[in-house]
N, CA, C and O atoms as a GROMACS GRO file, in nm:
protein
  444
    1MET      N    1  -0.617   0.328   0.094
    1MET     CA    2  -0.485   0.366   0.048
    1MET      C    3  -0.488   0.514   0.010
    1MET      O    4  -0.576   0.558  -0.064
    2VAL      N    5  -0.393   0.588   0.059
    2VAL     CA    6  -0.379   0.728   0.025
    2VAL      C    7  -0.294   0.739  -0.101
    2VAL      O    8  -0.182   0.688  -0.105
    3LEU      N    9  -0.348   0.806  -0.203
    3LEU     CA   10  -0.273   0.819  -0.328
    3LEU      C   11  -0.208   0.956  -0.343
    3LEU      O   12  -0.136   0.979  -0.440
    4GLY      N   13  -0.232   1.047  -0.250
    4GLY     CA   14  -0.175   1.180  -0.260
    4GLY      C   15  -0.260   1.270  -0.347
    4GLY      O   16  -0.355   1.224  -0.411
    5ASP      N   17  -0.226   1.397  -0.349
    5ASP     CA   18  -0.304   1.495  -0.424
    5ASP      C   19  -0.260   1.507  -0.569
    5ASP      O   20  -0.337   1.553  -0.653
    6TYR      N   21  -0.140   1.468  -0.600
    6TYR     CA   22  -0.091   1.481  -0.736
    6TYR      C   23  -0.006   1.359  -0.770
    6TYR      O   24   0.039   1.287  -0.681
    7ASN      N   25   0.015   1.338  -0.898
    7ASN     CA   26   0.074   1.214  -0.946
    7ASN      C   27   0.211   1.183  -0.888
    7ASN      O   28   0.240   1.068  -0.857
    8ASN      N   29   0.295   1.282  -0.871
    8ASN     CA   30   0.431   1.256  -0.827
    8ASN      C   31   0.452   1.277  -0.678
    8ASN      O   32   0.567   1.276  -0.632
    9LYS      N   33   0.346   1.295  -0.602
    9LYS     CA   34   0.362   1.316  -0.458
    9LYS      C   35   0.424   1.194  -0.391
    9LYS      O   36   0.514   1.206  -0.308
   10LEU      N   37   0.376   1.076  -0.428
   10LEU     CA   38   0.430   0.950  -0.378
   10LEU      C   39   0.484   0.872  -0.497
   10LEU      O   40   0.409   0.798  -0.561
   11PRO      N   41   0.612   0.887  -0.529
   11PRO     CA   42   0.667   0.826  -0.650
   11PRO      C   43   0.637   0.677  -0.666
   11PRO      O   44   0.622   0.629  -0.778
   12MET      N   45   0.628   0.604  -0.556
   12MET     CA   46   0.601   0.460  -0.567
   12MET      C   47   0.459   0.432  -0.617
   12MET      O   48   0.430   0.320  -0.658
   13LEU      N   49   0.372   0.531  -0.614
   13LEU     CA   50   0.234   0.515  -0.661
   13LEU      C   51   0.208   0.589  -0.792
   13LEU      O   52   0.093   0.596  -0.836
   14TRP      N   53   0.309   0.644  -0.852
   14TRP     CA   54   0.292   0.726  -0.971
   14TRP      C   55   0.224   0.649  -1.084
   14TRP      O   56   0.134   0.702  -1.149
   15ASP      N   57   0.265   0.526  -1.108
   15ASP     CA   58   0.202   0.446  -1.213
   15ASP      C   59   0.054   0.424  -1.184
   15ASP      O   60  -0.029   0.431  -1.275
   16LYS      N   61   0.021   0.398  -1.060
   16LYS     CA   62  -0.119   0.377  -1.022
   16LYS      C   63  -0.200   0.505  -1.042
   16LYS      O   64  -0.314   0.500  -1.088
   17ARG      N   65  -0.141   0.619  -1.009
   17ARG     CA   66  -0.210   0.747  -1.032
   17ARG      C   67  -0.237   0.768  -1.181
   17ARG      O   68  -0.344   0.814  -1.219
   18ASP      N   69  -0.140   0.734  -1.266
   18ASP     CA   70  -0.161   0.744  -1.410
   18ASP      C   71  -0.279   0.657  -1.454
   18ASP      O   72  -0.360   0.700  -1.536
   19LEU      N   73  -0.289   0.536  -1.399
   19LEU     CA   74  -0.400   0.449  -1.434
   19LEU      C   75  -0.534   0.506  -1.390
   19LEU      O   76  -0.633   0.498  -1.464
   20PHE      N   77  -0.540   0.564  -1.272
   20PHE     CA   78  -0.664   0.628  -1.228
   20PHE      C   79  -0.699   0.745  -1.320
   20PHE      O   80  -0.816   0.764  -1.355
   21ASN      N   81  -0.599   0.824  -1.359
   21ASN     CA   82  -0.625   0.934  -1.453
   21ASN      C   83  -0.682   0.881  -1.584
   21ASN      O   84  -0.776   0.938  -1.639
   22LEU      N   85  -0.626   0.774  -1.633
   22LEU     CA   86  -0.678   0.712  -1.755
   22LEU      C   87  -0.821   0.664  -1.736
   22LEU      O   88  -0.909   0.695  -1.816
   23LEU      N   89  -0.844   0.589  -1.630
   23LEU     CA   90  -0.975   0.530  -1.606
   23LEU      C   91  -1.085   0.636  -1.601
   23LEU      O   92  -1.193   0.616  -1.656
   24TYR      N   93  -1.056   0.747  -1.537
   24TYR     CA   94  -1.156   0.854  -1.521
   24TYR      C   95  -1.140   0.968  -1.621
   24TYR      O   96  -1.214   1.066  -1.617
   25ALA      N   97  -1.043   0.955  -1.711
   25ALA     CA   98  -1.018   1.056  -1.815
   25ALA      C   99  -0.994   1.193  -1.754
   25ALA      O  100  -1.054   1.293  -1.795
   26THR      N  101  -0.906   1.196  -1.655
   26THR     CA  102  -0.869   1.322  -1.591
   26THR      C  103  -0.721   1.350  -1.616
   26THR      O  104  -0.640   1.257  -1.617
   27PRO      N  105  -0.686   1.474  -1.637
   27PRO     CA  106  -0.544   1.505  -1.660
   27PRO      C  107  -0.463   1.487  -1.531
   27PRO      O  108  -0.514   1.509  -1.422
   28PRO      N  109  -0.338   1.447  -1.544
   28PRO     CA  110  -0.254   1.434  -1.426
   28PRO      C  111  -0.220   1.571  -1.369
   28PRO      O  112  -0.215   1.671  -1.441
   29MET      N  113  -0.196   1.573  -1.240
   29MET     CA  114  -0.149   1.695  -1.173
   29MET      C  115  -0.010   1.668  -1.119
   29MET      O  116   0.019   1.559  -1.071
   30PHE      N  117   0.075   1.768  -1.127
   30PHE     CA  118   0.212   1.755  -1.081
   30PHE      C  119   0.248   1.874  -0.992
   30PHE      O  120   0.194   1.983  -1.007
   31MET      N  121   0.340   1.850  -0.900
   31MET     CA  122   0.399   1.955  -0.818
   31MET      C  123   0.549   1.935  -0.827
   31MET      O  124   0.600   1.828  -0.793
   32PHE      N  125   0.621   2.038  -0.874
   32PHE     CA  126   0.764   2.021  -0.888
   32PHE      C  127   0.834   2.156  -0.890
   32PHE      O  128   0.772   2.260  -0.912
   33ASN      N  129   0.962   2.149  -0.867
   33ASN     CA  130   1.051   2.264  -0.884
   33ASN      C  131   1.152   2.226  -0.992
   33ASN      O  132   1.145   2.118  -1.049
   34ARG      N  133   1.244   2.314  -1.020
   34ARG     CA  134   1.340   2.289  -1.128
   34ARG      C  135   1.420   2.161  -1.104
   34ARG      O  136   1.438   2.082  -1.197
   35ALA      N  137   1.468   2.140  -0.983
   35ALA     CA  138   1.549   2.022  -0.954
   35ALA      C  139   1.469   1.893  -0.973
   35ALA      O  140   1.518   1.797  -1.031
   36LEU      N  141   1.346   1.892  -0.925
   36LEU     CA  142   1.262   1.773  -0.939
   36LEU      C  143   1.228   1.747  -1.085
   36LEU      O  144   1.223   1.632  -1.129
   37TRP      N  145   1.205   1.854  -1.161
   37TRP     CA  146   1.179   1.839  -1.305
   37TRP      C  147   1.301   1.777  -1.375
   37TRP      O  148   1.287   1.682  -1.452
   38GLN      N  149   1.418   1.832  -1.347
   38GLN     CA  150   1.539   1.782  -1.413
   38GLN      C  151   1.566   1.636  -1.376
   38GLN      O  152   1.612   1.558  -1.460
   39GLU      N  153   1.539   1.600  -1.254
   39GLU     CA  154   1.564   1.464  -1.207
   39GLU      C  155   1.464   1.363  -1.265
   39GLU      O  156   1.499   1.248  -1.289
   40ASN      N  157   1.339   1.407  -1.289
   40ASN     CA  158   1.233   1.316  -1.329
   40ASN      C  159   1.166   1.352  -1.462
   40ASN      O  160   1.054   1.311  -1.488
   41GLN      N  161   1.235   1.428  -1.544
   41GLN     CA  162   1.174   1.477  -1.668
   41GLN      C  163   1.116   1.364  -1.753
   41GLN      O  164   1.004   1.377  -1.803
   42ALA      N  165   1.187   1.257  -1.769
   42ALA     CA  166   1.137   1.146  -1.851
   42ALA      C  167   1.010   1.087  -1.792
   42ALA      O  168   0.920   1.049  -1.867
   43ARG      N  169   1.001   1.080  -1.661
   43ARG     CA  170   0.881   1.023  -1.598
   43ARG      C  171   0.761   1.117  -1.611
   43ARG      O  172   0.649   1.071  -1.630
   44PHE      N  173   0.784   1.248  -1.601
   44PHE     CA  174   0.676   1.345  -1.624
   44PHE      C  175   0.623   1.331  -1.767
   44PHE      O  176   0.502   1.330  -1.789
   45VAL      N  177   0.714   1.320  -1.862
   45VAL     CA  178   0.674   1.306  -2.003
   45VAL      C  179   0.599   1.175  -2.025
   45VAL      O  180   0.500   1.173  -2.098
   46GLN      N  181   0.645   1.067  -1.964
   46GLN     CA  182   0.576   0.938  -1.976
   46GLN      C  183   0.433   0.950  -1.924
   46GLN      O  184   0.340   0.900  -1.987
   47SER      N  185   0.415   1.014  -1.812
   47SER     CA  186   0.281   1.032  -1.755
   47SER      C  187   0.191   1.109  -1.850
   47SER      O  188   0.076   1.072  -1.871
   48TYR      N  189   0.244   1.216  -1.906
   48TYR     CA  190   0.167   1.296  -2.001
   48TYR      C  191   0.132   1.214  -2.126
   48TYR      O  192   0.019   1.219  -2.174
   49ARG      N  193   0.228   1.140  -2.177
   49ARG     CA  194   0.203   1.059  -2.298
   49ARG      C  195   0.103   0.946  -2.272
   49ARG      O  196   0.024   0.912  -2.360
   50ASN      N  197   0.106   0.890  -2.152
   50ASN     CA  198   0.010   0.785  -2.117
   50ASN      C  199  -0.132   0.838  -2.108
   50ASN      O  200  -0.227   0.772  -2.150
   51THR      N  201  -0.148   0.957  -2.052
   51THR     CA  202  -0.282   1.007  -2.022
   51THR      C  203  -0.334   1.111  -2.121
   51THR      O  204  -0.454   1.116  -2.147
   52GLY      N  205  -0.247   1.193  -2.175
   52GLY     CA  206  -0.289   1.306  -2.259
   52GLY      C  207  -0.382   1.272  -2.374
   52GLY      O  208  -0.488   1.334  -2.386
   53PRO      N  209  -0.348   1.175  -2.458
   53PRO     CA  210  -0.436   1.145  -2.571
   53PRO      C  211  -0.577   1.102  -2.528
   53PRO      O  212  -0.675   1.139  -2.591
   54THR      N  213  -0.585   1.024  -2.422
   54THR     CA  214  -0.716   0.978  -2.374
   54THR      C  215  -0.796   1.092  -2.315
   54THR      O  216  -0.916   1.104  -2.341
   55VAL      N  217  -0.732   1.175  -2.237
   55VAL     CA  218  -0.802   1.289  -2.178
   55VAL      C  219  -0.856   1.381  -2.288
   55VAL      O  220  -0.969   1.429  -2.278
   56ARG      N  221  -0.776   1.406  -2.390
   56ARG     CA  222  -0.824   1.490  -2.501
   56ARG      C  223  -0.943   1.426  -2.572
   56ARG      O  224  -1.033   1.495  -2.619
   57ARG      N  225  -0.941   1.294  -2.581
   57ARG     CA  226  -1.046   1.222  -2.653
   57ARG      C  227  -1.179   1.216  -2.578
   57ARG      O  228  -1.285   1.224  -2.641
   58VAL      N  229  -1.175   1.202  -2.446
   58VAL     CA  230  -1.300   1.182  -2.371
   58VAL      C  231  -1.317   1.273  -2.250
   58VAL      O  232  -1.416   1.261  -2.178
   59GLY      N  233  -1.225   1.364  -2.228
   59GLY     CA  234  -1.229   1.448  -2.108
   59GLY      C  235  -1.355   1.530  -2.089
   59GLY      O  236  -1.389   1.565  -1.976
   60TYR      N  237  -1.425   1.561  -2.197
   60TYR     CA  238  -1.548   1.640  -2.186
   60TYR      C  239  -1.672   1.555  -2.211
   60TYR      O  240  -1.782   1.609  -2.224
   61CYS      N  241  -1.656   1.424  -2.219
   61CYS     CA  242  -1.769   1.334  -2.243
   61CYS      C  243  -1.822   1.282  -2.110
   61CYS      O  244  -1.748   1.269  -2.012
   62GLU      N  245  -1.949   1.252  -2.109
   62GLU     CA  246  -2.009   1.193  -1.991
   62GLU      C  247  -1.961   1.049  -1.974
   62GLU      O  248  -1.957   0.972  -2.070
   63MET      N  249  -1.924   1.014  -1.850
   63MET     CA  250  -1.894   0.875  -1.821
   63MET      C  251  -2.028   0.804  -1.803
   63MET      O  252  -2.109   0.843  -1.720
   64THR      N  253  -2.050   0.701  -1.882
   64THR     CA  254  -2.179   0.633  -1.879
   64THR      C  255  -2.177   0.501  -1.804
   64THR      O  256  -2.282   0.445  -1.775
   65ASP      N  257  -2.057   0.450  -1.772
   65ASP     CA  258  -2.050   0.322  -1.702
   65ASP      C  259  -1.915   0.308  -1.633
   65ASP      O  260  -1.813   0.358  -1.682
   66HIS      N  261  -1.916   0.239  -1.521
   66HIS     CA  262  -1.794   0.200  -1.452
   66HIS      C  263  -1.819   0.060  -1.398
   66HIS      O  264  -1.922   0.034  -1.336
   67ARG      N  265  -1.724  -0.030  -1.424
   67ARG     CA  266  -1.740  -0.168  -1.378
   67ARG      C  267  -1.610  -0.222  -1.321
   67ARG      O  268  -1.500  -0.185  -1.363
   68PHE      N  269  -1.626  -0.311  -1.223
   68PHE     CA  270  -1.515  -0.390  -1.173
   68PHE      C  271  -1.522  -0.522  -1.248
   68PHE      O  272  -1.624  -0.590  -1.245
   69LEU      N  273  -1.414  -0.559  -1.316
   69LEU     CA  274  -1.415  -0.681  -1.397
   69LEU      C  275  -1.361  -0.802  -1.322
   69LEU      O  276  -1.371  -0.915  -1.371
   70THR      N  277  -1.304  -0.781  -1.206
   70THR     CA  278  -1.255  -0.891  -1.123
   70THR      C  279  -1.307  -0.871  -0.980
   70THR      O  280  -1.328  -0.758  -0.937
   71PRO      N  281  -1.329  -0.980  -0.908
   71PRO     CA  282  -1.380  -0.969  -0.771
   71PRO      C  283  -1.292  -0.886  -0.678
   71PRO      O  284  -1.342  -0.821  -0.586
   72ASP      N  285  -1.160  -0.887  -0.702
   72ASP     CA  286  -1.069  -0.809  -0.618
   72ASP      C  287  -1.062  -0.662  -0.660
   72ASP      O  288  -0.990  -0.583  -0.598
   73ARG      N  289  -1.136  -0.625  -0.764
   73ARG     CA  290  -1.146  -0.488  -0.814
   73ARG      C  291  -1.017  -0.437  -0.877
   73ARG      O  292  -1.002  -0.317  -0.900
   74ASN      N  293  -0.924  -0.526  -0.906
   74ASN     CA  294  -0.798  -0.484  -0.967
   74ASN      C  295  -0.813  -0.445  -1.113
   74ASN      O  296  -0.735  -0.364  -1.163
   75VAL      N  297  -0.910  -0.502  -1.182
   75VAL     CA  298  -0.934  -0.467  -1.322
   75VAL      C  299  -1.066  -0.391  -1.328
   75VAL      O  300  -1.171  -0.441  -1.288
   76GLN      N  301  -1.057  -0.269  -1.381
   76GLN     CA  302  -1.174  -0.182  -1.387
   76GLN      C  303  -1.191  -0.128  -1.528
   76GLN      O  304  -1.096  -0.120  -1.606
   77GLN      N  305  -1.315  -0.091  -1.558
   77GLN     CA  306  -1.346  -0.041  -1.692
   77GLN      C  307  -1.446   0.073  -1.683
   77GLN      O  308  -1.542   0.068  -1.606
   78THR      N  309  -1.422   0.176  -1.763
   78THR     CA  310  -1.517   0.285  -1.776
   78THR      C  311  -1.557   0.298  -1.922
   78THR      O  312  -1.482   0.261  -2.012
   79ALA      N  313  -1.677   0.351  -1.943
   79ALA     CA  314  -1.727   0.377  -2.078
   79ALA      C  315  -1.777   0.520  -2.082
   79ALA      O  316  -1.828   0.573  -1.984
   80PHE      N  317  -1.762   0.582  -2.199
   80PHE     CA  318  -1.798   0.722  -2.216
   80PHE      C  319  -1.900   0.738  -2.328
   80PHE      O  320  -1.914   0.651  -2.414
   81ALA      N  321  -1.970   0.849  -2.325
   81ALA     CA  322  -2.081   0.873  -2.418
   81ALA      C  323  -2.039   0.869  -2.564
   81ALA      O  324  -2.122   0.841  -2.651
   82ASN      N  325  -1.914   0.896  -2.593
   82ASN     CA  326  -1.869   0.893  -2.733
   82ASN      C  327  -1.827   0.754  -2.780
   82ASN      O  328  -1.773   0.739  -2.890
   83GLY      N  329  -1.850   0.651  -2.696
   83GLY     CA  330  -1.820   0.514  -2.735
   83GLY      C  331  -1.685   0.462  -2.691
   83GLY      O  332  -1.655   0.345  -2.712
   84VAL      N  333  -1.602   0.546  -2.631
   84VAL     CA  334  -1.469   0.503  -2.586
   84VAL      C  335  -1.483   0.422  -2.457
   84VAL      O  336  -1.557   0.458  -2.366
   85THR      N  337  -1.409   0.311  -2.452
   85THR     CA  338  -1.402   0.227  -2.333
   85THR      C  339  -1.258   0.220  -2.287
   85THR      O  340  -1.167   0.201  -2.368
   86ILE      N  341  -1.236   0.236  -2.157
   86ILE     CA  342  -1.102   0.233  -2.100
   86ILE      C  343  -1.098   0.121  -1.996
   86ILE      O  344  -1.182   0.116  -1.906
   87THR      N  345  -1.001   0.032  -2.010
   87THR     CA  346  -0.984  -0.078  -1.916
   87THR      C  347  -0.844  -0.068  -1.858
   87THR      O  348  -0.746  -0.052  -1.932
   88VAL      N  349  -0.834  -0.078  -1.726
   88VAL     CA  350  -0.703  -0.073  -1.660
   88VAL      C  351  -0.687  -0.194  -1.568
   88VAL      O  352  -0.784  -0.245  -1.513
   89ASN      N  353  -0.563  -0.238  -1.554
   89ASN     CA  354  -0.531  -0.350  -1.468
   89ASN      C  355  -0.437  -0.300  -1.358
   89ASN      O  356  -0.318  -0.284  -1.381
   90PHE      N  357  -0.492  -0.277  -1.240
   90PHE     CA  358  -0.413  -0.235  -1.125
   90PHE      C  359  -0.342  -0.354  -1.059
   90PHE      O  360  -0.254  -0.335  -0.975
   91GLY      N  361  -0.379  -0.474  -1.098
   91GLY     CA  362  -0.332  -0.594  -1.030
   91GLY      C  363  -0.194  -0.642  -1.069
   91GLY      O  364  -0.132  -0.587  -1.160
   92PRO      N  365  -0.148  -0.746  -0.999
   92PRO     CA  366  -0.014  -0.800  -1.023
   92PRO      C  367  -0.010  -0.912  -1.128
   92PRO      O  368   0.098  -0.962  -1.159
   93THR      N  369  -0.126  -0.951  -1.182
   93THR     CA  370  -0.129  -1.060  -1.279
   93THR      C  371  -0.198  -1.015  -1.407
   93THR      O  372  -0.282  -0.925  -1.403
   94PRO      N  373  -0.163  -1.075  -1.520
   94PRO     CA  374  -0.229  -1.041  -1.647
   94PRO      C  375  -0.378  -1.074  -1.641
   94PRO      O  376  -0.422  -1.161  -1.566
   95PHE      N  377  -0.456  -1.003  -1.722
   95PHE     CA  378  -0.600  -1.025  -1.731
   95PHE      C  379  -0.638  -1.038  -1.878
   95PHE      O  380  -0.598  -0.955  -1.961
   96SER      N  381  -0.713  -1.140  -1.910
   96SER     CA  382  -0.756  -1.161  -2.049
   96SER      C  383  -0.892  -1.096  -2.073
   96SER      O  384  -0.990  -1.126  -2.003
   97LEU      N  385  -0.897  -1.008  -2.171
   97LEU     CA  386  -1.022  -0.946  -2.212
   97LEU      C  387  -1.101  -1.044  -2.297
   97LEU      O  388  -1.044  -1.139  -2.350
   98PRO      N  389  -1.232  -1.023  -2.312
   98PRO     CA  390  -1.314  -1.116  -2.390
   98PRO      C  391  -1.265  -1.140  -2.533
   98PRO      O  392  -1.286  -1.249  -2.588
   99ASP      N  393  -1.200  -1.041  -2.593
   99ASP     CA  394  -1.152  -1.059  -2.731
   99ASP      C  395  -1.016  -1.130  -2.738
   99ASP      O  396  -0.959  -1.147  -2.846
  100GLY      N  397  -0.965  -1.173  -2.622
  100GLY     CA  398  -0.837  -1.244  -2.618
  100GLY      C  399  -0.717  -1.157  -2.589
  100GLY      O  400  -0.608  -1.209  -2.564
  101THR      N  401  -0.734  -1.026  -2.592
  101THR     CA  402  -0.625  -0.935  -2.559
  101THR      C  403  -0.586  -0.952  -2.413
  101THR      O  404  -0.673  -0.959  -2.326
  102VAL      N  405  -0.457  -0.960  -2.387
  102VAL     CA  406  -0.409  -0.973  -2.250
  102VAL      C  407  -0.366  -0.836  -2.200
  102VAL      O  408  -0.283  -0.768  -2.260
  103LEU      N  409  -0.425  -0.798  -2.089
  103LEU     CA  410  -0.391  -0.671  -2.025
  103LEU      C  411  -0.287  -0.702  -1.918
  103LEU      O  412  -0.317  -0.767  -1.818
  104GLU      N  413  -0.166  -0.656  -1.939
  104GLU     CA  414  -0.056  -0.684  -1.847
  104GLU      C  415  -0.078  -0.611  -1.714
  104GLU      O  416  -0.155  -0.515  -1.708
  105PRO      N  417  -0.011  -0.657  -1.606
  105PRO     CA  418  -0.018  -0.586  -1.480
  105PRO      C  419   0.019  -0.439  -1.498
  105PRO      O  420   0.116  -0.407  -1.566
  106MET      N  421  -0.057  -0.352  -1.436
  106MET     CA  422  -0.040  -0.207  -1.445
  106MET      C  423  -0.051  -0.158  -1.588
  106MET      O  424   0.007  -0.056  -1.625
  107GLY      N  425  -0.127  -0.231  -1.669
  107GLY     CA  426  -0.147  -0.195  -1.809
  107GLY      C  427  -0.285  -0.136  -1.832
  107GLY      O  428  -0.370  -0.138  -1.743
  108PHE      N  429  -0.305  -0.085  -1.952
  108PHE     CA  430  -0.434  -0.026  -1.987
  108PHE      C  431  -0.463  -0.045  -2.134
  108PHE      O  432  -0.374  -0.073  -2.215
  109ARG      N  433  -0.591  -0.031  -2.167
  109ARG     CA  434  -0.634  -0.037  -2.306
  109ARG      C  435  -0.744   0.066  -2.326
  109ARG      O  436  -0.837   0.076  -2.246
  110VAL      N  437  -0.733   0.142  -2.432
  110VAL     CA  438  -0.834   0.241  -2.469
  110VAL      C  439  -0.890   0.198  -2.603
  110VAL      O  440  -0.816   0.184  -2.700
  111GLU      N  441  -1.021   0.177  -2.608
  111GLU     CA  442  -1.087   0.133  -2.733
  111GLU      C  443  -1.187   0.237  -2.776
  111GLU      O  444  -1.253   0.220  -2.879
   0.00000   0.00000   0.00000
């Protein structure tokens, strides 16, 4: 699957790009002009709010682990040297974490 070079290149995949940014603790990239900004300002802000705090927290830390938590690879988890763990659910169904927390489809958890 081609995800494009930046988060808003393929709008139908924007949520998935945000999840990848979270999983790998990378800041989102955007390409826009004034008209595109005005049309999608709320979505740009949502992307920043979803990813920004996590990137600031672990963006300079070593990733120490990456795991697929489901056979279809829809639920993935990364761990970082500072103890932060990020779990994302790319799949269409909820996923229950060991502590009982339910990760909704296209949802994430940062611990």
